[in-house]
C-alpha positions as CSV (number, residue, x, y, z in Angstrom):
1,M,103.4,127.5,138.5
2,E,101.4,130.5,136.5
3,L,101.2,130.0,132.9
4,Q,99.7,132.3,130.6
5,I,98.7,129.9,127.3
6,N,97.0,131.8,124.8
7,N,95.5,134.9,126.8
8,E,94.5,133.4,129.6
9,I,95.9,132.8,133.6
10,H,96.2,129.5,134.5
11,E,97.4,127.6,137.5
12,V,99.0,124.5,136.9
13,D,100.9,121.8,139.8
14,V,104.0,120.3,138.2
15,E,107.6,119.7,138.0
16,A,109.9,122.5,137.0
17,D,111.8,120.2,134.2
18,M,108.0,118.9,132.7
19,P,108.2,119.6,129.0
20,L,105.8,122.2,127.9
21,L,104.9,120.3,124.8
22,W,102.7,117.3,127.8
23,V,101.6,120.6,130.0
24,L,99.7,121.6,127.2
25,R,98.5,118.1,125.8
26,D,98.2,115.7,128.8
27,I,96.9,118.7,131.9
28,M,95.3,122.1,129.5
29,N,93.9,119.3,127.4
30,L,95.4,122.1,124.3
31,K,96.0,118.6,121.5
32,G,96.7,120.5,118.8
33,T,100.7,120.8,119.0
34,K,101.3,117.3,118.6
35,F,104.2,114.9,120.0
36,G,106.7,113.6,116.8
37,C,109.8,112.8,118.3
38,G,110.9,115.0,121.5
39,I,113.9,115.8,120.4
40,S,113.4,119.3,119.0
41,Q,113.9,117.7,115.1
42,C,110.4,117.4,113.8
43,G,109.0,119.9,114.9
44,A,105.2,118.8,115.4
45,C,105.5,120.3,119.3
46,T,106.0,124.3,117.8
47,V,104.3,126.9,119.3
48,H,105.6,130.6,120.0
49,I,107.0,131.5,123.4
50,D,106.5,135.6,123.7
51,G,106.4,134.9,119.7
52,E,108.7,133.4,118.9
53,P,108.5,129.3,117.4
54,V,109.9,126.8,120.7
55,R,109.5,122.8,120.0
56,S,108.0,122.6,123.6
57,C,108.6,119.1,123.6
58,S,112.0,119.7,124.6
59,F,111.0,123.0,126.6
60,P,110.8,123.1,130.0
61,V,107.8,124.4,131.3
62,A,109.4,126.1,134.0
63,A,111.3,128.6,131.5
64,A,107.3,129.4,129.9
65,A,106.7,130.4,133.2
66,G,106.0,134.5,132.4
67,K,105.7,134.3,129.3
68,A,102.5,134.8,126.1
69,I,102.1,131.3,125.5
70,T,100.9,130.5,122.1
71,T,99.2,127.2,120.5
72,I,97.3,127.0,117.2
73,E,94.2,126.7,119.2
74,G,95.3,129.7,120.3
75,L,96.3,131.3,116.6
76,S,92.8,131.5,115.7
77,A,89.9,130.4,117.8
78,D,87.8,129.7,114.1
79,A,90.8,128.6,111.3
80,S,90.2,132.5,110.2
81,H,94.7,133.2,110.3
82,P,95.7,134.0,106.9
83,V,98.5,131.2,107.5
84,Q,95.6,128.3,108.5
85,Q,93.4,129.8,104.9
86,A,96.4,129.3,102.8
87,W,96.5,126.7,104.5
88,V,93.2,125.2,102.7
89,K,93.9,127.1,99.7
90,H,97.1,125.6,98.4
91,Q,95.7,122.4,99.7
92,V,98.8,121.9,102.2
93,P,98.2,118.8,104.7
94,Q,98.4,115.2,103.8
95,C,98.4,113.7,107.1
96,G,97.8,116.1,109.1
97,Y,100.0,115.9,111.2
98,C,103.0,118.3,111.5
99,Q,100.5,121.5,110.1
100,S,100.2,122.6,113.7
101,G,103.7,123.4,113.7
102,Q,104.4,123.9,110.4
103,I,101.4,126.6,110.1
104,M,103.0,128.1,113.8
105,T,106.2,128.6,112.7
106,A,104.9,130.3,109.3
107,V,103.8,132.7,111.9
108,S,106.2,133.7,113.1
109,L,108.4,133.6,109.7
110,L,105.9,136.3,108.3
111,A,105.2,138.4,110.8
112,K,109.7,139.1,111.2
113,K,109.6,139.0,106.9
114,P,105.9,139.9,105.8
115,K,107.4,139.0,102.4
116,P,110.3,136.3,102.4
117,S,112.1,134.7,100.2
118,D,112.2,130.9,98.8
119,A,115.6,130.9,101.1
120,D,114.2,133.1,103.7
121,I,111.2,130.7,103.6
122,N,113.9,127.5,103.5
123,A,116.5,128.9,106.6
124,A,113.0,129.2,108.8
125,M,110.5,126.2,107.6
126,T,112.8,123.3,109.6
127,N,110.2,121.0,110.6
128,L,109.8,117.4,108.8
129,C,106.8,117.0,106.9
130,R,106.5,113.4,105.7
131,C,104.3,113.5,103.2
132,G,106.4,116.0,102.0
133,T,104.8,119.5,100.7
134,Y,107.0,121.0,100.9
135,K,106.3,123.2,97.7
136,R,102.3,123.8,99.6
137,I,104.2,124.9,102.3
138,R,106.2,127.4,100.4
139,D,103.2,128.6,97.6
140,A,101.5,129.1,101.2
141,I,103.3,131.0,102.3
142,H,104.0,133.2,99.2
143,D,100.5,133.9,99.1
144,V,100.0,135.0,102.4
145,A,102.9,137.3,102.3
146,G,100.8,138.8,98.4
147,N,104.1,136.8,96.7
148,N,101.5,135.5,94.3
149,P,100.2,137.8,92.5
150,E,96.4,135.6,92.6
151,N,94.6,135.1,95.2
152,T,96.8,136.3,97.1
153,L,95.4,136.9,101.5
154,A,95.8,139.4,103.5
155,Y,98.1,139.2,106.5
156,E,99.4,141.9,108.9
157,A,101.5,140.7,112.1
């Protein structure tokens, strides 16, 4: 099966119903996408499929064939993406486990709504954070969006 992962074409020989997460982590060795719950609830496994956030733990790899898959590794090779910079600036991660999924979800939100309200953020950011850094996540998203008048980071979708 042919997959486009982070702008590169890869041929993988796996069962069609294998979750995309396991292909990314175990076959492609892309460890940034995390396993959390296995039932699409926590969001630690969030990646983009054709620009949309998808929970890869329950997404069959066959459904990803022919689509553009972007993982946290493909977002930016050097962590220079504005959302990643905002995460550092606002010291969002504590344990850090959920952060790749949080970042991927935030990037998708900002691509759709460059100036999201708190309600927009609440609706989009359904990923769980066991450390409870939700205020920092919101602050970082507002910063990237330019909703924070001080020291904002530019973002263009």
